[in-house]
Structures are given as C-alpha cells and as structure tokens.
C-alpha positions in Angstrom: 8.5 -9.0 53.6 11.7 -10.8 52.5 13.8 -8.7 54.9 11.5 -9.5 57.8 11.5 -13.2 56.9 15.3 -13.1 56.8 15.6 -11.5 60.2 13.1 -14.0 61.7 15.1 -16.9 60.2 18.3 -15.5 61.6 16.7 -15.2 65.1 15.2 -18.7 64.9 18.4 -20.5 63.9 21.4 -18.5 65.1 20.3 -16.6 68.2 20.0 -18.1 71.7 17.8 -19.8 72.6 17.9 -21.7 69.3 14.8 -22.7 67.4 12.8 -20.1 69.1 11.9 -16.5 68.4 12.7 -15.4 71.9 15.8 -13.2 72.4 17.9 -13.6 75.6 20.3 -10.8 74.7 18.6 -7.4 74.0 21.6 -6.2 71.9 20.3 -8.4 69.1 17.2 -6.2 68.9 19.3 -3.4 67.5 20.9 -5.8 65.1 17.5 -7.0 63.9 16.4 -3.4 63.3 19.6 -2.6 61.3 19.1 -5.8 59.2 15.5 -4.9 58.4 16.4 -1.3 57.5 19.2 -2.5 55.2 16.8 -5.0 53.6 14.2 -2.3 52.9 16.8 0.0 51.3 18.1 -2.8 49.1 14.6 -3.7 48.1 13.8 -0.1 47.2 17.0 0.4 45.2 16.3 -2.9 43.4 12.7 -1.9 42.5 14.0 1.5 41.3 16.6 -0.1 39.0 13.9 -2.5 37.7 11.6 0.4 36.8 14.4 2.3 35.1 15.3 -0.8 33.1 11.7 -1.3 32.0 11.5 2.4 31.0 14.8 2.1 29.0 13.4 -0.9 27.2 10.2 1.0 26.3 12.2 4.0 25.0 14.3 1.6 23.0 11.3 0.0 21.4 9.8 3.4 20.6 13.1 4.6 19.1 13.4 1.5 17.0 9.8 1.8 15.8 10.4 5.4 14.6 13.8 4.5 13.1 12.2 1.6 11.2 9.5 3.9 9.8 12.1 6.5 8.7 14.3 3.9 7.1 11.4 2.4 5.1 10.2 5.8 4.0 13.7 6.7 2.8 13.5 4.0 0.1 9.9 4.8 -1.0 9.4 7.2 -3.9 5.6 7.8 -4.3 2.5 8.4 -2.3 1.1 4.9 -2.5 4.4 3.3 -1.3 4.6 5.9 1.5 1.1 5.1 2.7 1.8 1.3 2.5 4.9 1.7 4.7 3.1 3.9 7.2 0.1 1.6 7.6 2.1 -1.6 7.8 4.7 -0.2 10.3 1.9 1.2 12.5 0.1 -2.1 12.5 3.2 -3.9 13.5 4.1 -1.4 16.2 0.7 -1.0 17.9 -0.8 -4.4 17.1 -4.1 -3.1 15.7 -5.5 -2.4 12.2 -4.6 1.0 10.9 -6.3 3.3 8.4 -4.9 6.5 6.9 -7.1 9.2 5.5 -5.9 11.8 3.0 -7.8 14.6 1.2 -9.4 13.2 -1.9 -8.2 15.2 -4.9 -11.2 14.2 -6.9 -13.9 14.9 -4.3 -13.9 18.2 -2.3 -14.3 18.0 1.5 -13.9 14.3 1.6 -11.1 12.0 2.8 -9.8 9.0 0.9 -9.0 5.9 3.0 -5.8 4.0 2.6 -5.9 0.4 3.9 -2.7 -1.1 2.7 -2.9 -4.9 2.6 -5.6 -5.1 5.3 -9.2 -6.2 4.9 -11.0 -3.7 7.0 -14.5 -2.4 6.7 -15.1 1.4 7.2 -18.5 2.6 8.0 -19.9 6.1 7.8 -19.3 6.8 11.5 -15.5 6.2 11.1 -15.4 8.4 8.0 -17.3 11.2 9.8 -15.0 10.9 12.8 -11.9 11.1 10.5 -13.3 14.2 8.9 -14.0 15.8 12.3 -10.5 15.1 13.5 -9.1 16.5 10.2 -11.1 19.7 10.3 -10.5 20.4 14.0 -7.0 19.0 14.1 -7.8 17.2 17.4 -7.3 13.6 18.6 -10.7 12.0 18.9 -12.3 8.6 19.2 -11.6 5.7 21.6 -10.0 6.7 24.9 -10.8 10.5 24.4 -13.6 12.8 25.5 -14.7 13.4 21.9 -16.6 10.6 20.1 -15.5 8.1 22.8 -17.8 5.3 21.5 -15.9 5.1 18.2 -14.0 1.9 17.4 -10.9 3.8 16.5 -8.6 6.6 17.7 -8.2 9.3 15.1 -4.9 11.3 15.2 -4.6 14.3 12.8 -1.5 14.4 10.7 -0.4 18.0 11.0 2.9 19.8 10.0 4.1 23.4 10.3 2.5 24.1 6.9 -0.9 22.7 7.8 -3.0 19.5 8.0 -2.3 16.6 5.6 -4.5 13.8 6.8 -5.6 11.5 9.7 -4.2 8.3 11.1 -6.8 5.9 12.6 -5.9 3.1 15.0 -8.8 0.6 15.4 -9.3 -0.4 19.0 -12.6 -2.4 19.0 -12.3 -3.8 22.6 -11.9 -1.8 25.8 -9.3 -4.3 27.0 -7.1 -3.6 24.0 -7.1 0.2 24.5 -3.8 2.0 24.1 -1.5 2.5 27.0 -0.1 5.9 28.0 3.2 4.9 26.4 1.5 3.8 23.2 -0.4 7.0 23.0 2.8 9.0 23.3 4.4 6.9 20.7 1.4 7.2 18.4 1.6 11.0 18.5 5.4 10.9 17.6 4.6 8.4 14.9 1.9 10.6 13.5 4.2 13.6 13.4 6.9 11.7 11.5 4.3 10.3 9.1 2.8 13.8 8.5 6.2 15.3 7.6 6.9 12.3 5.2 3.5 12.6 3.5 3.8 16.4 3.1 7.3 16.0 1.5 6.1 13.5 -1.1 3.0 15.6 -1.9 5.3 18.7 -2.4 7.6 16.6 -4.6 4.6 15.5 -6.7 3.3 19.0 -7.0 6.8 20.2 -8.0 7.1 17.4 -10.5 3.7 18.2 -12.0 4.5 21.9 -12.2 7.8 21.1 -14.0 6.0 18.9 -16.5 3.5 21.6 -17.2 6.3 24.1 -17.6 8.1 21.8 -20.0 4.9 21.2 -21.9 4.3 24.9 -22.4 7.9 25.4 -23.5 7.5 22.6 -26.0 4.3 24.1 -27.4 6.0 27.5 -27.8 8.9 25.8 -29.5 6.6 24.0 -31.9 4.7 27.2 -32.7 7.9 29.0 -33.4 9.1 26.2 -35.6 5.9 26.4 -37.7 6.2 30.1 -37.9 9.7 29.9 -39.2 8.7 27.3 -41.8 5.4 28.6 -43.0 5.7 32.3 -42.1 2.6 34.4 -41.6 0.5 31.9 -43.6 0.6 29.5 -40.6 -1.3 32.0 -38.4 -4.0 32.5 -41.0 -4.3 28.8 -41.5 -4.4 28.0 -37.8 -6.8 30.9 -37.1 -4.4 32.6 -34.7 
C-alpha cells in the first residue's frame, strides 16, 4: 500500500500533466511498475528482518529464563530451597501461579504439593491430574487433549533415570492460555528442573547412606571398646 501510494503521489505532483493522475508519456508506466516492484521487495525484506528480530528477542528471553533458573539453583543446597527457586522463577517467567508435585516419602502413591510463597488452593481434581501426568509421563490439562477442562497444565518432570515429579502451571482463563513459544519454554524449563531435583535427591540419599554407614561403624567401634574393657563378661551381661 505504501509503495502504491508513493507512486501515485509521484505521478500526481511530478509527472505531466501536474496535479492529475493522467500520464502523457507512456514511458512513465514502466517507471511506475519498477517503483512499485522495488517498494514491495523493500517491504518484504523489512517485514522479514522484523520477524527475525522478534524471534531473536524471544530466544534471548528464553535463554535468560533458563540461565536465571540454573544460576539460582547453583546456590541452593537442599530440596526445599530448590523447590522454592523453581516455583518462583517459573511464576516470574510464565506469569501464572505454579505448583510442583513430588512423590510423598511418607505416603505411598501420593504426590506432595510445593507452593512456595503462593497462596493457592488445590482441589482433588488438580491432585488427580498431577498423579495421572506423573504415572503416564505425559503432558495433560489446559490446552491438551487429555483433561482439557483442568485449570492447569501438568508437565511431568522426567530424567534419563526416571520420573521425579510434576510441574503445574495454573491457567484459569482461556484468554491466558500459553503460547506456542511458552509451551516450548515450559518443556525446556521442566527438563532443567527435573535434572536439578534428581541431583539434590541423589545427594540427600548419598548423605543419608553415609550417615547410616558412619553410625554402623560407630556402633561397631563401641562394641569393640566394651569388649576390650570388659572381655567376655560384656557379652553375657548384654545378652549377646
């Protein structure tokens, strides 16, 4: 449109007869066609550069979001602080409330919700959807074909060793549903969070195993000490 308007303005003001769209010299018709073609090419290239710039900005925001998550996780040292970082960063990145679900060590076949500093109500439907996503290792909820009426999108947290939990993004309104770019970022975010959670769980398991091993060594050392002091009488007194 701008190209055509420019050619018409050129014809109107600078081509005889002036202040008219009539053309007395037919050679100007070829000039007009060239000008329109050049205008269209420039418009196309400008639009393409604009799209590439927007895509670069989106990738930059995604990279920064993942970098910020990794940086904050690097200074955390326990599961609670890890979950707080993951939830808060996800809420800042996606603009929605976030809930993380991890297997409850005290209750078999149940998931324990982590809310961070948010005040969010969780009903049984959300809990059931989280368990389904965890067991089937499939993204379900808002915007998907499975449990589409749910108020959240549930993304399983899975690593090469297996499933570790579920990340839920609450999307209560249809107008606030995630874009394709946000869905892609959410999956990358969930992969990074899953690896981080698995690493801290393995560290805690290793730490607990080391404590148990040290406790057993201490008990053995104490028994050996009593044996050295009291001799065979210790075993008869202790009932061993």
